[in-house]
C-alpha positions in Angstrom: 43.3 28.9 -5.8 42.0 25.8 -4.0 39.0 26.3 -1.8 39.8 25.1 1.8 38.0 22.1 3.0 35.1 22.8 5.4 35.5 21.3 8.9 32.5 18.9 8.5 33.6 17.5 5.1 35.6 14.7 6.7 32.8 13.8 9.0 30.3 13.2 6.2 29.5 9.6 5.4 28.2 8.9 1.9 24.7 7.5 1.9 24.5 3.8 0.9 21.9 2.8 -1.7 19.1 0.7 -0.2 19.6 -3.0 -0.4 17.5 -5.2 -2.7 15.7 -6.6 0.4 15.0 -3.1 1.7 13.6 -2.0 -1.7 11.4 -5.1 -2.0 10.3 -4.6 1.6 9.3 -1.0 0.9 7.4 -1.9 -2.3 5.5 -4.7 -0.7 4.8 -2.7 2.5 3.4 0.2 0.5 1.1 -2.1 -1.3 -0.1 -3.7 1.9 -0.6 -0.3 3.5 -2.7 0.9 0.5 -4.8 -2.2 1.0 -5.5 -1.2 4.6 -3.2 -3.9 6.2 -1.2 -1.9 8.6 -0.8 -3.7 12.0 0.6 -0.5 13.6 -2.8 1.0 13.3 -5.5 0.4 15.9 -8.1 -1.2 13.7 -10.1 -4.4 14.2 -9.4 -7.6 12.4 -12.7 -7.3 10.5 -11.9 -3.8 9.3 -8.5 -5.0 8.1 -9.9 -7.9 6.2 -12.7 -5.7 4.8 -10.1 -3.2 3.6 -8.0 -5.9 2.0 -11.0 -7.1 0.0 -11.8 -3.6 -1.1 -15.2 -3.5 0.6 -18.4 -4.2 -1.4 -17.0 -2.7 -4.5 -13.9 -4.9 -4.4 -16.0 -8.0 -3.8 -18.2 -7.2 -6.7 -15.3 -6.4 -9.0 -13.6 -9.7 -8.0 -16.7 -12.0 -8.2 -19.2 -10.7 -10.7 -17.3 -10.9 -14.0 -16.4 -14.6 -13.4 -19.8 -15.4 -12.0 -21.5 -13.9 -15.1 -19.3 -15.9 -17.4 -19.9 -19.2 -15.6 -23.7 -18.7 -15.3 -24.2 -17.6 -19.0 -21.8 -20.3 -20.3 -23.7 -23.0 -18.3 -27.2 -21.8 -19.3 -26.3 -21.6 -23.0 -24.3 -24.9 -23.0 -25.0 -27.4 -25.7 -25.7 -30.8 -24.2 -23.7 -32.6 -26.9 -20.6 -30.4 -27.1 -20.7 -29.0 -23.5 -19.8 -25.6 -24.9 -21.8 -22.5 -24.2 -22.2 -19.2 -26.0 -18.7 -17.8 -25.7 -19.3 -14.4 -27.3 -22.3 -13.7 -25.0 -20.6 -15.0 -21.9 -17.3 -13.2 -22.5 -19.0 -10.0 -23.6 -21.0 -9.7 -20.4 -18.0 -10.5 -18.3 -15.8 -7.9 -20.0 -18.7 -5.4 -20.0 -19.0 -5.7 -16.2 -15.3 -5.2 -15.7 -15.5 -2.1 -17.9 -18.4 -0.8 -15.9 -16.5 -1.2 -12.7 -13.5 0.6 -14.2 -15.5 3.5 -15.4 -17.3 3.8 -12.0 -14.0 4.1 -10.3 -12.8 6.8 -12.7 -16.0 8.7 -12.3 -15.8 8.5 -8.5 -12.1 9.5 -8.7 -11.1 6.6 -6.6 -7.9 4.6 -7.2 -8.7 2.7 -10.5 -5.6 0.5 -10.5 -7.4 -2.6 -9.2 -10.3 -2.2 -11.6 -8.0 -1.5 -14.5 -5.9 -4.5 -13.7 -9.0 -6.7 -13.5 -10.3 -5.3 -16.8 -7.0 -5.9 -18.6 -6.9 -9.5 -17.3 -10.5 -10.1 -18.2 -10.0 -8.8 -21.8 -6.8 -10.8 -22.3 -8.5 -14.0 -21.1 -11.5 -13.3 -23.4 -9.2 -12.8 -26.4 -7.5 -16.1 -25.7 -10.7 -17.9 -25.2 -12.3 -16.6 -28.4 -9.1 -17.6 -30.2 -9.1 -21.2 -29.0 -12.8 -21.6 -28.8 -12.6 -23.3 -25.4 -14.4 -21.9 -22.4 -11.9 -23.3 -19.9 -9.1 -21.1 -21.4 -10.8 -18.1 -19.8 -9.1 -19.2 -16.5 -5.6 -19.9 -17.9 -4.1 -16.6 -16.7 -5.3 -17.3 -13.2 -3.2 -20.4 -13.2 -0.1 -18.5 -14.0 -0.9 -15.9 -11.4 -1.4 -18.5 -8.7 1.7 -20.3 -9.7 3.8 -17.2 -9.6 2.5 -16.0 -6.2 2.8 -19.5 -4.8 6.4 -19.9 -6.0 7.4 -16.5 -4.7 6.2 -17.2 -1.2 7.8 -20.7 -1.2 11.1 -19.5 -2.5 11.2 -16.6 -0.1 11.0 -19.1 2.8 13.6 -21.4 1.3 16.1 -18.5 1.0 15.4 -17.2 4.5 13.6 -14.1 3.5 9.8 -14.8 3.9 7.7 -12.3 2.1 5.4 -11.8 5.1 8.5 -10.8 7.1 9.6 -8.2 4.5 6.1 -6.7 4.5 5.7 -6.7 8.3 9.3 -5.3 8.8 8.5 -2.3 6.6 5.1 -1.6 8.2 6.4 -2.0 11.7 9.4 0.2 11.0 12.0 -2.4 11.9 13.3 -3.0 8.4 15.0 -6.4 8.3 15.9 -6.5 12.0 13.2 -9.2 12.5 15.6 -11.7 11.0 17.6 -11.7 14.2 14.5 -12.8 16.2 14.0 -16.5 15.8 10.3 -16.4 16.9 9.5 -13.8 14.3 11.3 -15.6 11.6 9.5 -18.8 12.4 6.1 -17.1 12.4 6.7 -15.2 9.2 8.0 -18.3 7.5 4.9 -20.3 8.6 2.6 -17.5 7.4 4.4 -17.3 4.0 4.1 -21.1 3.7 0.4 -20.8 4.4 0.0 -18.4 1.5 2.1 -20.7 -0.7 -0.2 -23.6 0.2 -3.3 -21.5 -0.6 -2.1 -20.8 -4.2 -0.9 -24.4 -4.6 -4.3 -25.7 -3.5 -6.0 -23.7 -6.1 -3.8 -25.2 -8.8 -4.2 -28.7 -7.5 -8.0 -28.6 -7.4 -8.6 -26.5 -10.5 -6.1 -27.8 -13.0 -7.7 -31.3 -13.4 -11.0 -29.6 -14.1 -9.3 -27.4 -16.7 -7.9 -30.5 -18.5 -11.2 -32.2 -18.2 -12.9 -29.2 -19.9 -15.5 -28.9 -17.0 -16.0 -25.1 -17.3 -18.9 -24.9 -14.9 -17.1 -26.7 -12.1 -13.9 -24.9 -12.8 -15.5 -21.5 -12.7 -17.5 -22.3 -9.6 -14.4 -23.5 -7.7 -12.4 -20.5 -8.8 -15.0 -18.3 -7.1 -15.3 -20.5 -4.0 -11.5 -20.6 -3.6 -11.1 -16.9 -4.2 -12.3 -14.5 -1.5 -13.8 -17.2 0.8 -10.3 -18.5 1.3 -8.4 -15.2 0.9 -10.3 -13.5 3.7 -9.4 -16.0 6.5 -5.8 -16.0 5.4 -5.7 -12.2 5.6 -7.2 -12.4 9.1 -4.8 -15.0 10.4 -1.8 -13.1 8.9 -2.9 -9.7 10.2 -3.5 -11.1 13.7 -0.2 -12.9 13.8 1.8 -9.9 12.6 0.0 -7.5 14.9 0.7 -9.8 17.9 4.4 -9.6 17.1 4.4 -5.8 16.7 6.0 -3.7 19.4 3.5 -2.7 22.1 2.6 1.0 21.9 2.0 3.2 24.9 -1.6 4.5 25.1 
């Protein structure tokens, strides 16, 4: 005997799977929120930038391994070959990344950033030891900057700027911002700004890589890292927050 249909069966609407844009927006938004970049929260610009950099620990994790490599490579460099002691320079660099990872595990803090940095440092060290060229320690950074820069640029060209996807998720408006010309323009300009930052790193650093100038390359990598990242985060955060809906006190 067939079971009679319940009165509300006809009124039920099947749930549609999230679109690719919504899924990407959620993933990027979650990452930004974990980094402390949530314009819906009442935090200062300085606090947002500081959170994005990971505080003192994040700064040290980002700078010290590269700085140690550059300093040791330069100090031990042979005047004739212009090549420093790679095993020593790379060993200290990898050792520092390992210490930071262990420190996060001991403190039971999220170790993903430190582990990612450790894996990247180890991979770069293996490549450098294989080729015997100090400048190859920075190769993976070129690919990373190229990938990020291309992603931001393409997102603008197809009309879905990444900053808009992130902001839409954090502000709870999904992809509705695309109907607002002002928001689309601001998000597109911000995304182009990020694409320009990654492109600038490649434009400045690649010639030094091909010239084999490890000291200058490593120094500029550090200078064009957090010192440029922090202002871009501040500008982006301020612009997105200015476009967020006003909340009642």
